[in-house]
C-alpha positions in Angstrom: 78.8 -72.9 38.0 80.2 -70.2 39.5 77.8 -67.7 41.5 78.3 -64.6 43.2 80.3 -61.7 41.9 83.3 -61.9 44.3 83.9 -65.2 43.5 83.7 -65.1 39.8 85.8 -62.0 39.7 88.6 -64.4 42.0 88.2 -66.9 39.5 88.3 -64.3 36.6 91.8 -62.3 38.0 93.5 -65.8 39.2 93.5 -66.9 35.6 94.4 -63.8 33.8 97.0 -63.1 36.4 98.2 -66.9 35.7 98.0 -66.5 31.7 100.1 -63.3 32.0 102.6 -64.4 33.9 103.0 -67.7 32.0 103.6 -65.3 28.8 105.7 -62.1 30.5 107.8 -65.2 31.7 108.5 -66.4 28.8 109.3 -63.0 27.1 111.9 -62.0 29.2 114.1 -65.6 29.0 113.9 -65.1 25.2 115.0 -61.0 26.2 117.7 -62.6 28.3 119.0 -64.5 25.0 117.5 -68.5 26.3 116.0 -69.3 23.2 112.2 -71.7 23.3 111.6 -74.3 20.7 108.5 -73.9 18.9 107.0 -77.3 21.0 107.3 -74.8 24.3 105.8 -71.7 22.9 102.9 -74.6 21.7 102.8 -76.5 25.0 102.5 -73.2 27.0 99.4 -72.1 24.4 97.2 -74.8 24.7 97.6 -74.9 28.6 96.3 -71.6 28.7 94.2 -72.3 26.2 92.5 -74.9 28.3 92.7 -73.3 31.6 90.9 -70.3 29.1 88.2 -73.0 28.4 87.8 -74.9 31.2 87.0 -71.0 33.4 84.4 -70.4 30.4 82.7 -73.5 31.3 82.3 -72.6 34.7 81.3 -69.6 34.7 79.4 -69.4 31.5 77.9 -66.0 30.2 80.0 -63.0 29.4 83.3 -65.5 29.6 81.7 -67.8 26.9 80.9 -64.8 24.9 84.4 -63.6 24.8 86.0 -67.4 24.0 83.3 -67.1 21.2 84.8 -64.1 20.0 88.6 -64.8 20.2 88.4 -69.5 18.7 86.9 -67.5 15.9 90.2 -65.2 15.4 92.5 -68.2 13.1 94.0 -65.3 11.4 96.1 -64.0 14.4 95.9 -66.3 17.4 98.1 -69.3 17.6 96.6 -72.3 16.0 95.9 -73.8 20.1 94.0 -71.0 21.2 91.6 -71.4 17.8 90.8 -75.7 18.4 90.5 -75.5 21.6 88.3 -72.4 21.7 86.4 -72.2 19.1 85.1 -75.6 20.8 82.7 -73.0 22.5 80.9 -71.7 19.5 78.7 -74.3 19.3 79.1 -76.6 21.8 78.9 -75.2 25.6 77.9 -77.6 27.9 73.6 -77.4 28.4 72.0 -77.3 31.3 69.5 -80.1 32.2 65.9 -79.3 30.2 64.1 -79.5 33.6 66.0 -76.4 35.0 64.6 -74.3 31.7 61.3 -75.8 32.1 59.6 -73.7 34.4 60.7 -70.8 32.7 59.9 -71.7 29.2 56.2 -72.7 30.6 56.0 -69.0 32.1 57.2 -67.4 28.7 54.7 -69.4 26.7 52.2 -68.7 29.3 50.5 -72.1 28.2 51.8 -75.8 28.6 54.1 -77.0 26.3 51.7 -79.4 25.0 49.9 -76.6 23.8 52.2 -75.1 22.2 54.4 -78.5 20.3 53.7 -81.5 19.9 56.7 -82.9 19.7 59.5 -81.2 21.9 62.9 -82.4 22.2 64.5 -81.6 26.2 67.8 -82.8 24.5 68.9 -79.6 22.9 70.7 -79.1 19.7 73.0 -75.9 20.6 73.7 -74.2 23.6 75.8 -70.7 23.7 76.6 -68.3 26.2 73.2 -66.7 27.0 70.6 -69.5 26.2 70.5 -73.3 24.6 68.6 -74.5 21.6 65.7 -77.3 21.3 64.0 -78.8 17.9 60.4 -79.1 18.2 57.1 -79.4 15.8 54.6 -77.0 16.3 50.7 -78.9 16.0 51.0 -77.4 11.9 53.8 -79.6 11.3 56.7 -76.7 11.0 59.7 -78.0 12.6 61.1 -75.1 14.9 63.9 -74.2 16.9 63.0 -73.3 20.6 66.0 -70.7 22.5 65.4 -70.7 26.1 67.8 -68.4 27.8 69.4 -69.3 31.3 67.3 -67.8 34.2 69.9 -66.1 36.0 72.0 -65.1 32.8 71.0 -60.6 33.1 72.9 -61.1 36.5 75.8 -62.9 35.3 76.3 -60.6 32.6 76.4 -57.0 34.7 78.6 -59.0 37.4 81.0 -59.8 34.5 80.9 -56.7 32.8 82.3 -55.1 36.2 84.4 -57.3 37.2 85.9 -57.2 33.1 86.5 -53.5 34.0 88.2 -53.9 37.3 90.8 -56.4 35.1 91.2 -54.0 32.2 91.8 -51.4 34.4 94.7 -53.1 35.9 95.7 -54.7 32.9 96.2 -51.3 30.9 98.2 -50.1 33.5 100.9 -52.9 33.7 100.2 -52.6 29.9 99.4 -48.7 28.6 100.0 -49.6 25.1 97.1 -52.0 25.2 93.8 -50.4 27.0 91.0 -52.1 26.2 88.8 -50.2 28.1 86.6 -49.0 25.2 85.6 -52.4 23.9 84.6 -52.7 27.0 82.3 -49.5 26.7 81.2 -50.8 23.5 80.0 -54.5 25.5 78.5 -52.6 28.3 76.1 -51.0 25.8 75.2 -54.1 23.4 75.4 -57.4 25.3 71.8 -55.9 27.0 70.4 -55.8 24.0 71.9 -59.8 22.7 69.5 -60.5 26.3 65.9 -59.2 25.1 64.4 -61.9 22.4 61.8 -59.7 20.9 64.8 -57.0 20.1 66.3 -60.4 18.3 63.3 -61.0 16.6 62.5 -57.8 14.9 66.2 -57.6 13.8 65.7 -61.1 12.3 62.9 -59.7 10.2 64.4 -56.5 9.5 67.4 -58.4 8.5 65.4 -60.8 6.3 63.3 -58.2 4.3 67.4 -56.5 3.2 67.6 -59.8 2.0 65.1 -61.1 0.4 66.2 -60.9 -3.6 69.3 -63.3 -2.1 67.9 -66.7 -3.1 71.4 -68.0 -1.2 71.1 -67.1 1.9 68.6 -67.7 4.4 67.4 -65.8 7.5 65.2 -68.5 9.8 61.4 -67.2 10.2 59.9 -65.9 13.8 57.1 -67.1 15.6 56.1 -64.5 16.5 52.8 -66.4 18.9 55.5 -68.0 21.1 58.4 -65.7 21.2 58.8 -63.5 23.9 61.5 -61.4 25.7 63.2 -64.7 27.4 61.7 -66.9 24.3 62.3 -67.4 20.5 61.0 -69.8 18.4 62.0 -70.0 14.7 61.8 -72.1 11.8 64.7 -74.6 12.1 67.3 -74.9 9.5 69.5 -77.3 8.4 73.5 -76.7 7.8 77.1 -77.5 8.4 79.3 -75.2 10.2 80.6 -72.7 7.8 84.1 -73.8 9.1 83.8 -77.1 8.7 85.6 -78.1 5.4 85.5 -81.4 5.4 81.6 -81.2 5.2 81.6 -78.6 2.9 83.8 -80.3 0.5 81.4 -83.6 0.9 78.2 -81.7 -0.2 80.2 -80.7 -3.5 80.8 -77.1 -1.9 83.6 -74.3 -2.6 85.3 -72.9 1.1 86.9 -70.4 -1.2 83.1 -69.8 -2.9 81.8 -69.3 0.7 84.1 -66.8 1.7 84.0 -64.6 -1.3 79.8 -64.5 -0.6 80.2 -64.1 2.8 82.2 -61.4 2.3 79.7 -60.3 -0.4 77.3 -60.6 1.7 78.4 -58.7 4.4 79.6 -55.2 2.5 75.9 -55.4 1.1 74.7 -55.3 4.5 77.5 -53.0 5.8 77.3 -50.4 3.0 73.9 -51.2 1.0 71.7 -51.8 3.8 73.6 -50.4 6.6 71.9 -52.8 8.7 74.5 -55.5 9.8 74.5 -59.0 11.8 77.1 -58.3 14.4 78.3 -62.1 15.4 79.3 -63.8 12.4 81.2 -66.3 14.3 81.0 -69.6 12.7 78.3 -71.5 15.2 76.3 -68.3 13.7 76.5 -69.6 10.5 75.9 -72.9 8.3 75.7 -73.7 5.2 73.0 -76.1 3.0 73.9 -78.2 0.0 74.5 -76.1 -3.1 75.8 -73.3 -1.2 73.1 -71.5 0.3 73.8 -69.8 3.5 72.1 -69.5 7.1 72.5 -66.9 9.6 71.5 -67.0 12.7 71.3 -65.3 15.9 70.9 -61.9 15.1 70.6 -60.3 19.2 73.5 -58.2 17.5 72.8 -57.0 14.9 73.1 -53.4 14.5 71.7 -50.4 12.1 74.3 -47.9 11.2 73.5 -44.3 11.3 72.4 -42.2 7.8 75.7 -40.9 7.7 78.0 -43.9 9.1 78.2 -45.0 4.7 79.5 -41.6 3.1 82.3 -41.6 6.3 83.4 -45.4 5.7 83.3 -44.4 2.2 85.4 -41.5 2.6 87.8 -43.7 4.9 88.3 -46.1 2.5 89.2 -44.1 -0.7 91.5 -42.0 1.5 93.4 -45.6 2.8 93.7 -46.4 -1.1 95.0 -42.9 -1.7 97.6 -43.5 1.1 97.9 -39.4 2.5 98.1 -39.2 6.0 96.3 -36.0 6.5 93.2 -37.8 3.8 93.0 -40.8 6.2 93.3 -38.8 9.7 90.7 -35.7 7.9 87.8 -39.3 7.4 88.2 -40.9 10.8 87.8 -37.6 12.3 84.8 -37.3 10.3 83.5 -40.6 11.7 84.0 -39.5 15.5 87.5 -41.1 16.2 89.2 -38.3 18.7 92.9 -38.3 19.5 95.1 -36.6 22.0 96.3 -34.2 20.0 95.6 -32.8 16.0 98.8 -35.2 14.6 97.7 -37.0 11.9 100.1 -40.4 12.2 98.6 -42.4 14.4 95.3 -42.1 12.5 97.4 -43.2 9.4 99.1 -46.5 11.3 94.8 -47.1 12.6 94.4 -46.8 8.6 96.6 -48.9 7.8 96.2 -51.6 10.0 92.4 -51.4 9.5 92.4 -51.9 6.1 95.3 -50.0 3.7 97.2 -53.3 3.6 94.8 -55.7 2.5 93.5 -53.2 0.1 96.3 -52.2 -1.2 98.1 -56.7 -1.5 95.2 -58.2 -2.3 94.9 -59.8 1.2 91.7 -61.6 2.0 92.5 -62.1 5.5 95.2 -61.1 8.2 98.4 -63.4 8.5 100.9 -63.1 11.0 103.3 -61.5 9.8 101.0 -58.8 9.7 99.8 -58.7 13.2 103.2 -58.9 14.0 104.5 -55.9 11.9 101.3 -53.9 13.2 101.4 -55.5 16.8 105.2 -52.6 16.9 103.4 -49.9 15.0 100.1 -49.0 16.3 101.2 -49.1 19.8 103.8 -46.6 19.3 101.5 -44.2 17.1 99.1 -44.4 19.7 101.7 -44.4 22.6 102.6 -41.3 21.4 99.1 -39.7 20.1 96.5 -42.0 22.0 93.5 -42.0 20.7 90.8 -40.7 23.5 87.3 -41.7 21.4 86.1 -44.4 19.1 82.6 -44.6 17.8 80.9 -47.6 18.6 79.7 -48.2 14.9 83.4 -48.8 14.7 84.2 -51.2 16.9 81.4 -53.2 15.8 82.3 -52.9 12.7 85.6 -53.7 13.1 84.8 -56.7 15.4 83.0 -58.1 12.2 85.8 -57.8 10.2 87.9 -59.5 13.2 85.2 -62.6 12.6 85.0 -62.7 9.4 89.1 -62.2 8.3 89.5 -65.4 10.8 86.5 -67.3 8.9 88.7 -66.7 6.1 91.6 -67.6 6.7 90.2 -70.8 7.6 88.0 -71.3 4.3 91.2 -70.6 2.0 89.7 -67.5 1.1 91.5 -65.7 -1.9 89.3 -62.5 -2.0 90.6 -59.4 -3.2 89.4 -57.0 -0.6 89.2 -53.8 -3.2 87.5 -55.8 -6.0 84.8 -57.0 -3.5 84.4 -53.5 -2.4 84.8 -51.3 -5.0 80.8 -51.4 -6.6 79.2 -51.4 -3.0 81.5 -48.1 -2.6 79.9 -47.0 -5.9 76.7 -48.0 -5.9 73.9 -45.4 -3.7 72.8 -47.3 -0.4 68.9 -48.9 0.0 66.9 -46.9 2.5 65.6 -50.2 4.8 62.6 -49.9 6.5 62.4 -51.8 9.8 59.5 -53.9 9.5 57.9 -53.2 12.6 57.8 -49.4 10.8 
């Protein structure tokens, strides 16, 4: 693991420069009429993806979280990136248990044998901020023990600062692609993931929201053993949601899982106003019979009371296709542009949801992405966004991840048919369990 903010920055900047320069060179050759074979592009994608993977595993922390998101975007990224980076969704290199044991004892406030009758020192999963071990309580319950890496909070803060510098540089080089607004949201959300008691609250609230869904499981939290840095919860078996061969071997239709996931997240967002904000494939398991297990609620998010009404207005205006209505709905949600013209917001609405709703597309494909890669930057350059509500960013992130998962599952969901019942029904007022 690379430590020290300056050393991490140098490593990150060198990788960004290498990957960026490689693609710019290939684009320049294309503009000069020097055609490149598909295999050349594929090889470059794979080399770049392997370089990103290698750096993320050396740095740990925030780079792994970014790669987990990218590895779930099978709808828009080249296959080579998805194949390489998806390995980080649940197969991050783990730490030796001996390095975590003192911190685990301190968090538990008791010797390990007083808390567990059995504790497996080999982790069953490792992620960007923590790793998970299986254990058994004295009452016989099988549990998952999530242990936060001791120095991860400092590394995350360093990476956020480094990423801010790199994004400012990239914004100067590529003015049409300014991702600094995304960084602002990361700065607010990632620290919440470092508080496992906050995650425990989220898990219990989500379990209450979904208590009537017999085909969904939220593992129960063991409160008496959990703390800010250690989370103990019910152990859940299952296969990763995008493991299509394993789903088929269990007799589960992947398309049915894609449909149920779409319904589930529509219910979270539009009915309960509280949703899982990080549904990458490592956080969703499937059990025999098609039961869905949701894991990791560090990024669960409660939406403002008027957000649902704003989303309903936006969806209806996008379906209607009137630019002025779409722009007004976006402004009602808190979007602001440099001037008051409607074009950029109308184009954003088409990219956000319009094409999918009118064409019955279950997920984005590369033809759609290619179209909007031309239209969106042009519109944003003419009238750029200066304010984007963080809630929409996280909803958009979830939609993007689910789009990628849907493609891998062969989803046949019609978005309009899916959304209409939720848009037409009243929301449910959920009270957090701790209230």
